[in-house]
BATORVO-251640 format. One record per residue (C-alpha): residue number from 1; residue in three letters; x, y, z. Coordinates in steps of 0.1 Angstrom, whole numbers, plus 2048, in hexadecimal, padded with zeros to 3 digits. Layout:
   resi   resn    xx    yy    zz
    NUM    Ala     X     Y     Z
...
//
This chain:
   resi   resn    xx    yy    zz
      1    Met   B18   A79   904
      2    Asp   B13   A70   92B
      3    Lys   B15   A4D   937
      4    Arg   AF1   A4B   948
      5    Thr   AE5   A52   922
      6    Ile   B02   A39   913
      7    Leu   AF1   A1E   930
      8    Ala   ACC   A28   926
      9    Ile   AD4   A1F   901
     10    Val   AE5   9FE   909
     11    Leu   ACB   9F7   921
     12    Val   AB1   9FB   904
     13    Val   AC6   9E2   8EC
     14    Ile   AC8   9CA   90A
     15    Val   AA4   9C9   90B
     16    Ile   A9A   9C2   8E7
     17    Thr   AB4   9AA   8E8
     18    Ala   AAB   999   907
     19    Ser   A82   99C   8FD
     20    Met   A8E   989   8DB
     21    Phe   A9E   96F   8F0
     22    Ile   A82   96D   909
     23    Gln   A68   969   8F0
     24    Ala   A78   952   8DB
     25    Thr   A87   93A   8F3
     26    Leu   A7D   93C   918
     27    Phe   A5A   93D   911
     28    Ser   A52   930   8F5
     29    Gly   A64   90C   900
     30    Asn   A83   8FC   90B
     31    Asp   A9B   8E7   8F0
     32    Thr   A98   8C3   8F5
     33    Ser   AAF   8A7   8E1
     34    Gln   A92   88E   8E9
     35    Asn   90E   89D   879
     36    Thr   901   88A   85C
     37    Ser   8F6   897   83A
     38    Ser   8EC   88E   820
     39    Ala   90A   878   811
     40    Ser   91D   876   7EF
     41    Thr   935   85D   7E2
     42    Ala   94C   864   7C9
     43    Gly   965   842   7B8
     44    Thr   953   828   7CB
     45    Thr   966   80C   7BE
     46    Glu   97E   7F9   7CF
     47    Thr   9A3   7FB   7C8
     48    Ser   9BF   7E3   7D2
     49    Ser   9E4   7E6   7D7
     50    Glu   9FF   7CC   7DC
     51    Val   A15   7D1   7F8
     52    Ser   A35   7C2   7EC
     53    Ala   A46   7B8   80B
     54    Leu   A3B   7A2   82A
     55    Thr   A2D   7B5   847
     56    Glu   A48   7AA   85B
     57    Glu   A63   7BB   846
     58    Lys   A6A   7DC   83A
     59    Val   A4E   7E8   81B
     60    Ser   A62   7EF   803
     61    Ala   A48   7FD   7E8
     62    Ile   A24   7FB   7E2
     63    Val   A18   7F5   7BE
     64    Ser   9F6   800   7B2
     65    Lys   9E2   7E5   79D
     66    Ser   9C2   7FB   791
     67    Ser   9AC   817   7A0
     68    Ala   98E   81E   790
     69    Ala   987   83D   7AD
     70    Ser   989   861   7A4
     71    Ala   9A8   875   7A9
     72    Glu   99A   898   7A6
     73    Lys   99D   8AF   7C3
     74    Phe   978   8B7   7D9
     75    Ala   972   8D1   7F5
     76    Leu   95F   8D0   815
     77    Glu   958   8EF   829
     78    Thr   94D   8F6   850
     79    Asn   948   917   85E
     80    Leu   96C   918   865
     81    Phe   97F   906   848
     82    Glu   981   903   822
     83    Ile   98D   8E0   820
     84    Thr   99E   8D2   7FE
     85    Phe   9A3   8AB   7FE
     86    Asp   9B5   897   7E8
     87    Pro   9AD   873   7DF
     88    Val   9D3   86D   7D7
     89    Gly   9E4   863   7FA
     90    Ala   9BC   869   80C
     91    Ser   9C7   88C   813
     92    Ile   9C5   8B0   81A
     93    Ser   9D2   8CB   7FE
     94    Ser   9C9   8EA   80B
     95    Leu   9B4   8F2   830
     96    Met   9AD   916   82C
     97    Met   9A2   92A   84D
     98    Lys   983   93F   846
     99    Glu   985   953   862
    100    His   9A9   960   85C
    101    Ala   9B8   975   83F
    102    Asp   9D9   97E   82F
    103    Ala   9E5   9A3   82A
    104    Tyr   9CD   9A2   80B
    105    Gly   9B4   991   817
    106    Asn   9B4   970   80B
    107    His   9AD   952   825
    108    Val   9CC   946   835
    109    Asp   9D6   924   823
    110    Ile   9E3   912   847
    111    Ile   9F5   8FA   830
    112    Phe   A12   907   81A
    113    Asn   A20   8F0   804
    114    Gly   A3A   8F6   7E7
    115    Glu   A34   8EA   7C3
    116    Asp   A42   8C7   7CD
    117    Gly   A37   8C7   7F3
    118    Asn   A20   8A9   801
    119    Asn   A01   8B2   80B
    120    Ala   9F6   8AE   82F
    121    Phe   9E9   88D   83E
    122    Leu   9FA   876   829
    123    Met   A02   850   836
    124    Tyr   A24   83C   835
    125    Trp   A28   819   839
    126    Gly   A3A   810   857
    127    Asp   A50   82D   863
    128    Asp   A60   830   83F
    129    Leu   A60   852   839
    130    Ser   A6A   84F   818
    131    Asn   A4C   848   802
    132    Pro   A2A   853   809
    133    Ile   A07   840   802
    134    Met   9FE   850   7E4
    135    Asp   9E4   839   7D3
    136    Thr   9BE   848   7CA
    137    Phe   9A9   840   7E8
    138    Ser   981   83C   7E3
    139    Tyr   971   853   7FB
    140    Val   94B   85C   809
    141    Val   93F   87D   816
    142    Glu   926   87F   831
    143    Gly   923   8A3   83B
    144    Thr   944   8AC   84A
    145    Lys   951   88D   84A
    146    Val   966   87E   831
    147    Ile   973   858   82F
    148    Phe   98C   848   819
    149    Thr   992   829   811
    150    Asn   9A7   813   7FA
    151    Ser   9B2   7ED   7FE
    152    Tyr   9D5   7DB   7FE
    153    Lys   9E3   7B9   7FD
    154    Thr   A06   7A8   80D
    155    Ser   A1E   796   7F7
    156    Ser   A14   77A   809
    157    Gly   9EE   77C   7FE
    158    Gln   9E1   78D   81F
    159    Ser   9C8   7AA   817
    160    Phe   9BF   7C7   82D
    161    Thr   9AD   7E9   828
    162    Ile   9B6   80C   830
    163    Val   99D   821   83E
    164    Lys   9A3   845   846
    165    Thr   98A   85D   852
    166    Tyr   989   883   855
    167    Glu   96E   896   86C
    168    Phe   96C   8B7   870
    169    Lys   94F   8C9   886
    170    Asp   944   8EC   881
    171    Asp   956   903   89C
    172    Glu   974   8EF   89F
    173    Tyr   994   8F6   894
    174    Leu   99C   8D1   89E
    175    Phe   992   8B5   88D
    176    Ala   999   892   88C
    177    Val   9AD   876   875
    178    Asn   9A4   853   879
    179    Val   9B4   838   86C
    180    Asp   9AB   814   86C
    181    Ile   9B6   7F7   861
    182    Val   99D   7D9   856
    183    Gly   9AF   7B8   850
    184    Gly   9A2   79F   83C
    185    Glu   9A1   77A   844
    186    Gly   9C2   76B   84F
    187    Phe   9D2   794   857
    188    Thr   9EE   794   870
    189    Gly   9F2   7B9   872
    190    Leu   A07   7D2   863
    191    Asn   A2B   7D2   874
    192    Ser   A4A   7E6   864
    193    Glu   A68   7E3   87E
    194    Gly   A51   7EA   897
    195    Tyr   A3B   804   886
    196    Ala   A18   7FD   876
    197    Tyr   A13   821   862
    198    Thr   A1F   843   866
    199    Leu   A03   865   862
    200    Ala   A15   882   856
    201    Tyr   A11   8A6   854
    202    Glu   A2B   8B6   83F
    203    Pro   A24   8D8   82F
    204    Gln   A2E   8F6   842
    205    Val   A16   90B   858
    206    Gly   A08   929   845
    207    Pro   A05   942   83C
    208    Ser   A1E   940   81D
    209    Phe   A3C   94F   81E
    210    Thr   A5B   95A   808
    211    Gln   A72   960   823
    212    Met   A7B   950   849
    213    Lys   A96   962   85A
    214    Asn   A8F   949   877
    215    Asn   A8C   965   894
    216    Asn   A76   96F   8A8
    217    Tyr   A60   988   88E
    218    Asp   A55   967   87C
    219    Tyr   A5B   946   87D
    220    Arg   A52   922   87C
    221    Arg   A5D   907   89B
    222    Val   A54   8E3   8A7
    223    Tyr   A45   8DF   8CA
    224    Val   A43   8BE   8D9
    225    Asp   A2A   8B7   8FE
    226    Ala   A3F   89F   90E
    227    Tyr   A3B   88E   931
    228    Asn   A5D   88E   945
    229    Asn   A65   878   961
    230    Lys   A4B   885   978
    231    Gly   A32   87B   966
    232    Lys   A2B   8A3   95B
    233    Leu   A29   8B5   939
    234    Lys   A41   8CC   92B
    235    Lys   A3E   8E0   90C
    236    Ser   A60   8E0   8FA
    237    Met   A6F   8ED   8DD
    238    Val   A7E   8D3   8C8
    239    Lys   AA5   8D1   8C3
    240    Phe   AAF   8C3   8A2
    241    Ser   ACB   8B2   892
    242    Asn   AD2   8B4   875
    243    Gly   AB0   8BB   86F
    244    Val   A9F   89F   87C
    245    Tyr   A90   89A   89F
    246    Thr   A81   876   8A8
    247    Thr   A74   86E   8C9
    248    Thr   A60   84D   8D9
    249    Ser   A5B   861   900
    250    Gln   A36   860   902
    251    Met   A22   884   8FD
    252    Gln   A04   897   8FA
    253    Trp   A0A   8A6   8D9
    254    Met   A26   8B1   8BF
    255    Ser   A21   8D2   8AB
    256    Val   A2F   8E9   88E
    257    Thr   A28   90D   89D
    258    Gly   A2A   92D   88E
    259    Lys   A23   952   89C
    260    Tyr   9FF   951   897
    261    Phe   9F4   930   88C
    262    Ala   9FA   908   896
    263    Val   9F9   8E7   88B
    264    Val   9F4   8CF   8A5
    265    Ala   9F5   8AB   8A7
    266    Tyr   9E2   896   8C6
    267    Pro   9DE   873   8C3
    268    Ala   9C0   86B   8D8
    269    Asp   9D5   84B   8EA
    270    Asn   9F4   857   8F3
    271    Thr   9FC   83B   909
    272    Leu   A06   828   8E8
    273    Ala   A2C   825   8E2
    274    Tyr   A2A   83F   8C5
    275    Lys   A48   84A   8B3
    276    Tyr   A4B   870   8AA
    277    Thr   A5E   87B   88E
    278    Ala   A65   8A2   883
    279    Leu   A76   8AB   867
    280    Gln   A85   8CF   85B
    281    Gly   A95   8DB   83B
    282    Ser   A8D   8F5   81B
    283    Thr   A82   8ED   7F8
    284    Asp   A87   902   7E0
    285    Thr   A62   914   7E2
    286    Val   A62   911   808
    287    Val   A83   91F   817
    288    Gln   A75   90C   83E
    289    Thr   A63   8EE   83C
    290    Asp   A59   8DA   85E
    291    Ser   A49   8BD   860
    292    Ile   A3D   8A5   879
    293    Tyr   A32   87C   879
    294    Val   A23   866   88F
    295    Ser   A2D   841   88F
    296    Arg   A11   827   899
    297    Pro   A22   80A   8A8
    298    Ala   A1C   7E8   897
    299    Thr   9F6   7DC   894
    300    Gly   9EB   7BB   8A0
    301    Glu   9CF   7B4   889
    302    Ser   9B6   7D0   87E
    303    Thr   9BC   7F0   890
    304    Ser   9A8   812   898
    305    Asp   9BD   836   89E
    306    Thr   9B2   855   8A5
    307    Ile   9CF   873   8A2
    308    Tyr   9BD   895   8A6
    309    Phe   9C8   8B3   894
    310    Tyr   9C3   8D9   89F
    311    Ala   9CD   8EC   87E
    312    Gly   9C5   914   886
    313    Pro   9CB   932   89D
    314    Gln   9E4   934   8B8
    315    Leu   9C6   946   8CF
    316    Lys   9BA   93D   8F6
    317    Lys   994   939   8EE
    318    Tyr   99C   91E   8D5
    319    Leu   9BB   90A   8E3
    320    Gly   9AD   912   90A
    321    Ser   988   902   900
    322    Tyr   99E   8DA   903
    323    Tyr   99F   8D7   925
    324    Ser   97B   8D5   931
    325    Gly   966   8B9   918
    326    Met   94D   8D4   91D
    327    Asp   95C   8EE   90B
    328    Asn   963   8DC   8E8
    329    Ala   94C   8C7   8D2
    330    Trp   966   8AA   8D3
    331    Gly   963   8A5   8FA
    332    Leu   987   8A7   8FE
    333    Arg   999   8AE   91D
    334    Asn   9BD   8B7   930
    335    Thr   9CA   8BD   90A
    336    Asn   9E3   8D4   915
    337    Leu   9E1   8E5   8F1
    338    Asp   9E2   907   900
    339    Ala   A06   900   902
    340    Val   A0D   903   8E1
    341    Met   A08   92C   8E0
    342    Asp   A2A   93F   8E6
    343    Gly   A2B   957   900
    344    Gly   A24   954   923
    345    Ser   A42   970   92F
    346    Ile   A46   979   951
    347    Leu   A35   997   945
    348    Gly   A19   98A   936
    349    Trp   A00   99C   94E
    350    Leu   A12   9BA   944
    351    Glu   A09   9B0   923
    352    Asn   9E8   9A8   926
    353    Ile   9DE   9CC   935
    354    Leu   9EF   9DE   915
    355    Lys   9DA   9C3   901
    356    Trp   9B8   9D0   912
    357    Leu   9C3   9F2   90D
    358    Leu   9C7   9ED   8EA
    359    Asn   9A9   9DA   8E5
    360    Leu   991   9F4   8F8
    361    Leu   9A3   A14   8E4
    362    Tyr   99B   9FC   8C4
    363    Lys   977   9FA   8CB
    364    Val   977   A1D   8CC
    365    Ile   98C   A28   8AE
    366    Pro   98C   A05   897
    367    Asn   9B1   A08   88C
    368    Tyr   9CF   9F4   89E
    369    Gly   9E7   A0F   891
    370    Val   9D8   A2D   8A1
    371    Gly   9D2   A19   8C3
    372    Ile   9F7   A0E   8C0
    373    Ile   9FF   A33   8C2
    374    Leu   9E4   A3B   8DB
    375    Val   9F0   A23   8F2
    376    Thr   A12   A32   8EF
    377    Val   A06   A52   8F7
    378    Ile   9F3   A44   918
    379    Ile   A15   A37   921
    380    Lys   A24   A54   920
    381    Ile   A12   A6D   933
    382    Val   A0A   A52   94E
    383    Phe   A30   A53   950
    384    Trp   A36   A77   94D
    385    Pro   A3B   A7E   96D
    386    Leu   A5E   A63   96D
    387    Thr   A65   A74   94C
    388    Lys   A67   A98   959
    389    Lys   A7A   A8D   978
    390    Gly   A91   A7C   95F
    391    Thr   A93   A95   947
    392    Glu   A9B   AAF   961
    393    Ser   AB6   A9A   972
    394    Thr   AC6   A97   94F
    395    Ala   AC9   AB9   947
    396    Lys   AD4   AC1   96D
    397    Met   AEE   AA7   966
    398    Ser   AF7   AB7   948
    399    Ala   AFA   ADA   957
    400    Leu   B11   ACD   970
    401    Gln   B2C   ABD   958
    402    Pro   B42   ADE   959
    403    Arg   B42   AE0   97C
    404    Met   B47   ABA   981
    405    Lys   B62   ABA   96A
    406    Glu   B76   AD9   980
    407    Ile   B72   AC0   99C
    408    Gln   B80   AA2   983
    409    Glu   B9F   AB5   977
    410    Lys   BA5   AC7   99F
    411    Tyr   BA7   AA4   9B1
    412    Lys   BB3   A8F   995
    413    Asp   BCB   A83   9AD
    414    Asn   BB5   A7D   9C8
    415    Pro   B98   A6A   9C0
    416    Gln   B82   A65   9E5
    417    Lys   B87   A8C   9E7
    418    Met   B77   A8E   9C0
    419    Asn   B5C   A76   9CB
    420    Gln   B54   A8C   9EB
    421    Glu   B52   AAB   9D2
    422    Thr   B41   A9B   9BC
    423    Ala   B24   A8F   9D5
    424    Ala   B1F   AB1   9E3
    425    Leu   B20   ABD   9C3
    426    Tyr   B01   AA5   9BC
    427    Lys   AF0   AAF   9DE
    428    Glu   AF1   AD5   9DA
    429    Ala   AE1   AD3   9B5
    430    Gly   AC9   AB9   9C3
    431    Val   ACE   A9D   9AC
    432    Ser   AD6   A79   9A7
    433    Pro   AF1   A68   98E
    434    Leu   AD4   A50   987
    435    Gly   AB8   A67   986
    436    Gly   ABA   A67   95A
    437    Cys   AB8   A41   95C
    438    Leu   AA2   A36   979
    439    Pro   A80   A43   967
    440    Met   A8D   A2F   945
    441    Leu   A95   A10   957
    442    Ile   A75   A0E   96B
    443    Gln   A62   A11   949
    444    Phe   A77   9F8   93B
    445    Pro   A5D   9DE   944
    446    Ile   A42   9EF   92F
    447    Leu   A59   9EF   911
    448    Ile   A5C   9C6   913
    449    Ala   A38   9C3   916
    450    Met   A30   9D9   8FA
    451    Tyr   A4B   9C6   8E4
    452    Gly   A3C   9A7   8EF
    453    Leu   A1D   9B2   8E7
    454    Leu   A1E   9BF   8C6
    455    Asn   A33   9A5   8B6
    456    Lys   A19   98B   8BC
    457    His   9F8   999   8C3
    458    Phe   9E0   985   8B2
    459    Glu   9C8   99D   8A8
    460    Leu   9E1   9B3   897
    461    Arg   9E3   99A   87A
    462    Gly   9D1   9AC   85A
    463    Ala   9CB   9CA   86F
    464    Met   9D3   9E6   858
    465    Phe   9DF   A0A   863
    466    Ile   9E4   A22   845
    467    Pro   9D5   A10   822
    468    Gly   9E9   A09   808
    469    Trp   A0C   A0D   820
    470    Ile   A08   9F7   83C
    471    Pro   9EB   9DB   837
    472    Asp   9F3   9C4   856
    473    Leu   A06   9D3   878
    474    Ser   A0F   9AD   87F
    475    Val   A29   9AE   85E
    476    Pro   A43   9C5   852
    477    Glu   A34   9DD   83B
    478    Thr   A45   9DA   815
    479    Ile   A45   9FB   7FD
    480    Ala   A59   9EA   7E7
    481    Thr   A69   9C5   7DC
    482    Leu   A86   9C1   7C7
    483    Gly   A95   9A9   7AF
    484    Phe   AB2   99D   7C7
    485    Asn   ABA   9A0   7E7
    486    Ile   ACB   9BC   7FD
    487    Pro   AE2   9A8   81B
    488    Leu   AD3   9A7   83E
    489    Leu   AB3   9B6   82C
    490    Gly   AA9   9A0   811
    491    Asn   A94   9AE   7F6
    492    Glu   A79   9BF   807
    493    Ile   A7C   9E4   80C
    494    His   A68   9EF   82B
    495    Leu   A60   A16   833
    496    Leu   A5A   A12   857
    497    Pro   A7E   A08   863
    498    Ile   A8E   A26   853
    499    Leu   A74   A3F   865
    500    Tyr   A7F   A2C   883
    501    Thr   AA1   A30   880
    502    Ile   A9D   A4F   876
    503    Ser   A86   A5E   894
    504    Met   A9F   A4B   8A9
    505    Ile   ABB   A5E   89A
    506    Phe   AAC   A84   8A0
    507    Ser   A9F   A78   8C3
    508    Met   AC6   A6E   8C8
    509    Lys   AD1   A8C   8BA
    510    Tyr   AB9   AA5   8D0
    511    Thr   AC1   A95   8EC
    512    Gln   AEA   A9A   8EB
    513    Ser   ADE   ABC   8E3
    514    Ser   AC9   AC2   902
    515    Gln   AE3   AB8   914
    516    Asn   B01   AC8   905
    517    Gln   B19   AB0   904
    518    Asn   B40   AB8   8FC
    519    Ala   B5C   AB2   8E5
    520    Ser   B6B   AA1   902
    521    Gln   B53   A85   906
    522    Gly   B5C   A74   8E7
    523    Lys   B4F   A7D   8C6
    524    Gly   B57   A56   8B9
    525    Met   B3C   A4E   8D4
    526    Met   B28   A6A   8CD
    527    Trp   B25   A61   8A8
    528    Phe   B1D   A3B   8B0
    529    Met   B02   A42   8C8
    530    Thr   AF0   A5E   8B5
    531    Tyr   AF3   A47   891
    532    Gly   B04   A27   895
    533    Met   AE7   A1E   8B4
    534    Pro   ACA   A23   89C
    535    Ile   AD9   A16   87E
    536    Leu   ADF   9F1   895
    537    Phe   ABD   9F8   8A0
    538    Phe   AAE   9FE   87F
    539    Phe   ABF   9D5   874
    540    Ile   AB3   9C8   892
    541    Leu   A8E   9D4   88A
    542    Tyr   A8D   9D0   865
    543    Ser   A75   9B3   867
    544    Ala   A66   9C0   886
    545    Pro   A3D   9BD   880
    546    Ser   A31   9E0   873
    547    Gly   A1D   9E4   898
    548    Leu   A3F   9E3   8AA
    549    Leu   A50   9FE   899
    550    Leu   A35   A15   897
    551    Tyr   A35   A0E   8BB
    552    Trp   A5D   A15   8BB
    553    Ser   A56   A33   8A1
    554    Ser   A3C   A48   8BC
    555    Gln   A51   A40   8D7
    556    Asn   A71   A53   8CB
    557    Leu   A56   A6F   8B8
    558    Leu   A48   A72   8DE
    559    Ser   A66   A74   8F2
    560    Met   A78   A8C   8DA
    561    Ile   A56   AA2   8E1
    562    Gln   A5C   AA1   907
    563    Gln   A7D   AA8   908
    564    Phe   A74   AC4   8F1
    565    Tyr   A58   ACF   90A
    566    Thr   A72   ACD   927
    567    Asn   A8F   AE0   916
    568    His   A74   AFB   90F
    569    Lys   A6B   AFC   92F
    570    Leu   A90   AF9   941
    571    Lys   A9C   B1A   929
    572    Lys   A80   B2C   930
    573    Asn   A85   B29   959
    574    Pro   AAC   B1B   95C
    575    Asn   AA4   B1D   986
    576    Ala   A8B   B04   980
    577    Leu   AAA   AEA   981
    578    Val   AAF   AF3   9A9
    579    Lys   AA0   ADD   9C1
    580    Thr   A7F   AEA   9CA
    581    Asp   A7A   AD5   9E9
    582    Thr   A79   ADC   A0E
    583    Thr   A9E   AD4   A13
    584    Ala   AA7   AEE   9F7
    585    Lys   A95   B04   A09
    586    Lys   AA5   B00   A2C
    587    Glu   ACA   B03   A13
    588    Pro   AC6   B26   A03
    589    Glu   AF1   B2A   9FD
    590    Ala   AEF   B0A   9EC
    591    Val   AD0   B16   9D6
    592    Arg   AE3   B36   9D0
    593    Arg   B04   B29   9CA
    594    Tyr   AF2   B12   9AE
    595    Gln   AE3   B2C   99E
    596    Glu   B01   B3F   999
    597    Lys   B12   B21   989
    598    Leu   AF5   B21   974
    599    Lys   AF9   B41   969
    600    Lys   B1C   B3E   963
    601    Leu   B15   B22   94B
    602    Glu   AF9   B34   93A
    603    Glu   B14   B50   931
    604    Glu   B31   B38   929
    605    Arg   B17   B27   911
    606    Ala   B10   B4A   901
    607    Arg   B31   B53   8FE
    608    Gln   B3B   B30   8ED
    609    Ala   B22   B38   8D2
    610    Lys   B29   B5A   8CC
    611    Asn   B4C   B4E   8C2
    612    Lys   B41   B32   8AD
    613    Lys   B2F   B4B   896
    614    Lys   B49   B66   895
//
């Protein structure tokens, strides 16, 4: 294989690797070390617990005296959510999104918990995260608002009540969690080493998963939107130290973000000196856990706080509605919530054009898999003039190899003369050494943009291509699940990466055959480029979304068809390799010499083929 082809393939590897790095790092965030209906009630008997330590000291335990409140879970619905509340801890155990389904048609639960995981929105005393408040709260339901209450008494006799209110609104993925500390007579507030309580989101962000490779194909990340020393907001990806991140810096929000969904904690009053904590780890049932905590500074007597939570899809139409108070039911403004979204690469404009084209084709043929193939065909047609020139240039360079070898052997002791003769040969044939690579380089932005689009296009979630095989273009298709793990691959068998690898091997073999490479160029290198490179890509893309692999496989197939067409045309008319511009017409002698060389080359090929048959 010639140097230009090797360079082109190496560049493709660089493109994919760089794209993964860019998507995952540069454009995902930088690391940082820092209406009422008829009311229903349940369990209305007041409960009381005793805080065993003084409010000025570390709260060490909570002893429940008695409780007649119901501990049975109950449900509430909005037009977007199916919510399951748990009176134990006044928490939420399930938050189903009605408009988003998984590959099996089930609603996606944005709360993904293990068997022993904590519910969402539990509270802790002070900033001690070792023991959540697990008392059974009384509650009242008023439309889409749920009000939990529970009373406590400190060891010194001071009494207070926690009133925890969840408020949802239709057409909103953002909801409010209000925490009121209502003190009795003589109550001096909650203060445990400077903090009153902590509100937590501890479950992982759904949908559920059994593997987490922590790469660009699937991930969970923690982001913060903090103010820098110039007073400007900057989104950053949290850098954990032994699985822990803590900061008291002023910030707008903190989030746990997947590729398609996110949970964001947004305090209504971000001027308070909240303490933000994130923990990352794993359990027996959840291979990667990410939790976020917001600790409220110590209170003076009674207090009331609101922390908004966005729990939903990473879609601009929702996250971008919180800049203007007129665009959302909460009247929130300038929240910068759309910064939660991953993306925003320098080729975002090109991704948007390709997304528009893909969505347009989907309206005509409602199958995104077919749309991806058609987009690939359209791109090939648009770039056909460039591809044609590149293929012909490669063919010309291949035809010149015997003559170039003669020059190299004749002038091996005179590099300057060798370069002069080589340049004269290129001029005579009307070719450029970079002629085969330049068209590919020009198409690299398209490859990068298609990678970014098909890796995270939200509409591909649950988009079926072929029933029974590829039910969801946003995830790897699986034809079998083994009872054991294969090194580097896991326990799931994906067919598309195998088909892609086979198509790449055939494409490489066909390209090499068309270029008539000779053995002197190195059998080892040729073997690696034919088999080693596709195998490398097999492991790189094994867990890639089906839509992305469908694009790459279609790209390989169409490239082989184009190469076949060009080779067939040149075989019928070898003189088509000769320059046809005005310069060639002015150089009949050069044309004649080149035609003679082509004729001799064809005769030599025929002779070699005949000898092989003997």
